[in-house]
N, C-alpha and C positions, 0 to 999 in steps of 0.2 A: 143205408148204403148197400143193402143186401136184398136180393130177391130169392125166392124159393128155388132150391136146387133139387127138389124131390119130385116123385110121382111121374116123371117123364118116362122111365123105363117100363113101368107097369103097363101103361097104355100100349106101348109097342109090343110087349110080349103077350098081350091078351090074344092076339091072332094065332099064337102057337098053342093055345089051350086045346086040349083034345087028346094029347098024348101024355103018357106018364112022365116022360122026360121034360116036356114043356111045362107040365103042372109042377114038377119039382123045381124047375128053374124059376117059374113064376112065384112059387112060395118063398124061395130064398130072397128074391128081390122085394117081395111084399113085406117080409119080416125086416129086411134092411131098412125099408122106408119107414116102417113103424118105429124102429129104433132111432132113426133120424128125428122123427117128430118128438119123441120123448127126450131127445138130447143125449142119448147113449150112442155117441159117434163111433166108439170102438166096436161095439156090438154090430152096428150097421156095417162097418167095414168088414167084419168077419163074414156077414151074410153076402155082401157084395163080392168079396174075394172068392167065396165058394161058387157063386154064380159065374164069376169071371173065368173059371176053369172050363166052362162050357162055351162061353161066348167072349173070348178075350179081346176081340177087335170091335166089340159093340160100342159105337160112339155114345149111345144113350147110357149104357152101364158105366162107361168111363166118366161120363158127366156126373152121375150120382156118386161114384167113388171119389171124384175130385171134390164134390161138395162136402162129403164126410171128412176127407182129409183136411180141407180148409177149416172146418169147424173144430177139428181136433188139433190144429196148429201145424199140420204137415204141409206147409205152404209150397215148398219146392216140388214135392211129389204131386201136389195138387195142380201146379202149373203144367206138369207133364201130362196129367190125365185130362185136363181141360183142353190142352193142345190136341190130344188124340180125339176128343169129342168133336172138334171142329170138322172132322171128316164126315160128319153126318150129311145126309141129303135133305134133312128137314130144316128149312130155313129158320123156323122159330127156335129150334134147338141150337142152331149155329149162332143166332143173335144172343141167346141166353148164355152160351158158352163164352162168347167174346166178353159179355158183360161181367160174368162171374170170374173169368180170367183176369179182367181188369181189377176186380175187387181183391183178388188174391195178391196180385202185384202191388196194389195199393197198400195192403197190409204189410207187405215186405218193404215198403217205402221205395219201391221201384216206380216212381211216378211217371217217368218218361215212357216206359212200356205200358203202364196202366192207361195213360192217355191214348196210346195207339189202340188198345183193346176197346176202350169206350167209343172211340171214333168209328171203329169197324162195326161195333154193335149198332151205332146210330146210322151207319150207312144202310143197314138192313131194316132197322126200325127207328125212323127219325122221330117218332112220337114218344119214345121212351124217356120220360121226364127224370127218372132216377139216373139213367145214363148221362143225361145232360148235366144234372147237378153234380154227379161224381166227377165228370169231365172237368168242370170248372174248378171244383175243389182240388183235383189233382194238379191242375195247372198252377193254381195259387201256391200249393205246397211245394211244387217243383221249383218255382221261383224263389221261395224262401229257402229251400234246400240249397240251391245254387248260390244264393247270397251268403248263406251260412258257411258253405264250403269255401267260398272266396275269402270270407273274413278269416276263417281258420288258416287258410293258406297264407294270408297276409301276416297273421299273428305268428305263424310258424316261421315265415321268412324273417320277420322282425326279430323274433327270438334267436334265430340262427345267426343273423347279422350281429345282434348284440353279443351273443356268445363268442363269435369270431373276433369282435372288437375287444372284448375282455381278454381273450386269449392273446391277441396281439399286444395289448397293453401290458399284460403279464410278462410276455416274452421280452418286450422292449425294456421293461423295468428290470428284469433279470439281467439283460444284456448291459444296461447302464450300471447296475450294481457290480457286475463282473468287470466292466471296464474301469469303474472307479477303484475297485480292489486292485486291479492290475497296475493302475497308475500309482496308487499308494505304495504298492510293493516295489515298483520301479523307482519311485522317489526315495523310499527307504534304502533301497540298494545303492542308489547314487550317493545318498548321504553317507552311507556306511563306507562306500569306496573312497569318498572324499576324506572322511575321518581317518581311514587307514592310510591314505596318501599323506595327509598332514602329519600323522604320527611317524611315518617313515622319514619324512623330511626333517622332523624335529630331531630324530635320532642321528641323522647324518650332519657333518659340519657343513655349514652353509657358506659357500664361496661368496666373497664380497663382489660388488659390482666392479668390473675391471676398469671401466672408464672413470668411475668415481674414485677408486683407490689410486689410480695413476695420478689424478689431479691432486689428491691429498698428499700422496707421497712426494709429488713434485714440489708442492708448497712447503711441505715439511723439510724436504731436502734444501730447498731454496732458503728458507728461514735459517736452517742450520748453517748453511753456507754463509749467509749474511752475518749470523752471530759469530761464526768463526772468523770471517773477514774483519768484523768490527774488533774482535779481540786481537786479531793479528795487527790491525792498523794501530790499535792502542799500544800494543807492545812495540810496534815499530816506532811510533811517536815517542814512546818512553825511552826507547833506545836512542833515538836521535837527541832528545833532550839530554839524556844522560851522557851521550857521546860528546856533545858540543859544550857541555857545561865546563866553565873554567872556575874553579874554586878560588876563593880569595886566599891569598897567602896570609897566613897568620904569622 
């Protein structure tokens, strides 16, 4: 998935050979390229940065610095340097910069922007088979990434809904428990009040029902009167018998 990012600055700077300054700059870039070949990316960066003090805006040097940063894991800074390298007037360098920028973005899993970089590279060089392959690979991985993100969002949503439902159930259960406790306390209080009321009523003399007592009293009085009348009648009769009796003379 990677093309060479080296040796492009060397060819550009050869035209400057002939002056001491140009030879010193050329030497720095050459040693940086040699370090890149051997896999010593930090040493390559040191040489490239030394050369950068003399030609900070060189698209070709930025291109090589970006390559070293990419290999050393400095992807974000590499993106910046590859973007600067796109200012080149050399069409081949521009195509390579787009391609390698796509590779760096690919490593960062920024597949959307990687796709755009590969497409721009292919606009310049439509025969670049590596760019075509990486483009299709980035598209496939972007699709998987989006599906995975959507799945994670669904899971997160489901988890959040479940958590909210559990919280609602908990609150409802607590509310029901509190309501039940309040009802029990209210019932106990009512029962206690009734017991206190009954106790107070037992302590006080209970008046009899007025209507019932009046009837009973009337019957009792009536019976008494009847008894008295019967006794009186008996007495009266006895008196009459006794009064009319004529005893036999002896």
